N, C-alpha and C positions, 0 to 999 in steps of 0.2 A: 478432554476440557468440554468438547463441543457438546458430546451427550449430556453432563454434569450440567451446563449451562441451560440447555433445552428439557430436562429434566425439571427445572425450577421454573420451567414458564406455566403459569394459571392456566390462561385458557388455550382452549383447541384453535381459538382463532390465529395464535403465534405459531403454533404447530404448523397449521393449513397453511400458512404463509410459507414458511420455511421450505416444507416440503414442495407445493406451486413454485418457489422461485427454485430450488432443484432441479426441477422437472423442466424448464426454461434454459436455465444457465449452464446446466450440464454440456448439453447438444449443443450451445454456442463456443463454450469454452473448445470442446473438441474439435465445432468446424473450424474455430481459429487458430488451433496450433495444429491441425491437417495443412492449413495453409499453408505452412513454412516449407513443406515438400513438394505439394501440390500446384504445379506451374497453372491450373484452371482456374485454383479455390483464390489464389494469391491476384487475381484482378479484381477480387472483391473491394471497393474504396474504403469502406467502412472495417475492415479488419483489422487493421492497426489498431484506431481508436476503439474496438471491442476489445481487443488484446490488454489495451492498456486503463481500459474501466472495470474489465475483471480483475486483472491484478490488483487494483487499488479494492475493489471491493473484495476479495481475498484478502486482503492485508487490514483493513478493519476488522470485519470478523475475526480472524485470529489475534488482532493486537486485541480486542474488548475479551475474547475469548480468556486469553492468558492475564489479561489485567484484573478482570471480574473472577478470576478463581484466586486471588488474591496470594499467590505465593511468596514465597521467599524471596528477596531481591535478586538474589545469585540463581535463582533456576528463573525467575520471570524474566530479567534480562535476558540469561544467556537463550532463553526460546525465545523472544523478541529478534535477538539479533542473529539467530538463525531464520526466521521466518523472513526476516527484513531483507538479509544478504542474498537467503536465495531466488526470493521477488524481485530483488534490484537486479541481482545477474540474469533472470529473466528478461528485463525489460536494456538492460544493458547490450545482450548478446546481438544483435543484428546492427550495435552500430559503431562496433570494437573488432581491431582485424585479429586479436589472438586471446582468448579462453584466459591467460594469465591476465592481462588488461580489464576486461569485465571480471574475473574475481575480484580484481584489488579496489575498484571501485566500488562493486559489491560489498566488499569486508568494509568500507568506508562509511557506508551507508549505513550496514550492520551495527558495526560500534558506536555509530553515534545514537542510532536508536536503543543501543541497550543503554546505553551510558542517562540516556534521558529515563528511561525505565527505571532507575533508580531513584533519578529525583523525583518521576513522577509516583513512587511509593511512598514516600516521604508523606506526599500532598494527601488532602481528604477530596476524592475523585470519585464517582460514580465507574463503574466498568465503561459504561457507553463513554463519558468524558475522559477517561484516559485512553480509550480505543481511537478514539476520535484526537487528540491531542497526538498520539502516536502516528495517524495516518497523514495530519496534518507536516509533519517534520519527513515522513517518507515521501509526499506527494513533492514537497521543495526541495529534498536533498537529492532526490531522482529527478524529478523535473530538470530542476539547473543541471546537474549532472549530463542528461541527456542531449541538451541544449551546447552543452562545452563539447562533448562527442561530437556532435553533428556539426561543428564549427562556428556555430552563430554568435560567439562572443568575439569573431575578429574582428566586425566593425561597433566602433564603441556605441554609436548610438543603437544599433540593434542590441549590442548587450544592455543598457539603460531599459532601453522599453522591455527584455524580459525581465530585470530583476524587478522592475515597478510593475507587471503582471503578477508575477512568482508573490511578492511581497504584498499586493492588493489581495489577494485569492486566499492566503492564509492569514493576512490580518483581519478578512472577512468572516474566516473558517474560525478565529480564537474570539470573534465577537461573539458567533454562533454558539459555539460549545458554550461559554461564559453565559449564554442567555438564555438559551434555549433547551440543550438537550439535559436529561434529566439525569 
């Protein structure tokens, strides 16, 4: 699907940007994943932030490609469900004591995004709008579940602050998708 999407790009500048992005991001992704097993790399403070950024970047690219392909809802919702669940599992992995809990929470995220894909397929959205809306949902669900798994909701005041933070980011994202995303 990504090859078909890139094939529709009219300018060589788009291809160049994608290739340069891959040249930079692929080694970064390998470094971040290698840090999971090498204690010397684990010392790098920006590694967890980079991992979250790469997962979200991967999510928006795949969600956009899937949505832009305009496949039947059964196919596109299933693809989004699988992508979202696998990426969410990677985010939850360090926070949960066992794999069963990791994949349970990841399945919840995947099912929610799969269901919303059915809804988005009935709306007149561009591929980018559909991809970014799915990213906002992915960001909100995974972020709130990560905070829950880290025990951040035990303090009521802290919980309200987290909900306001994620709600504000999602609201701003919705406004941007509605006004600025083609």
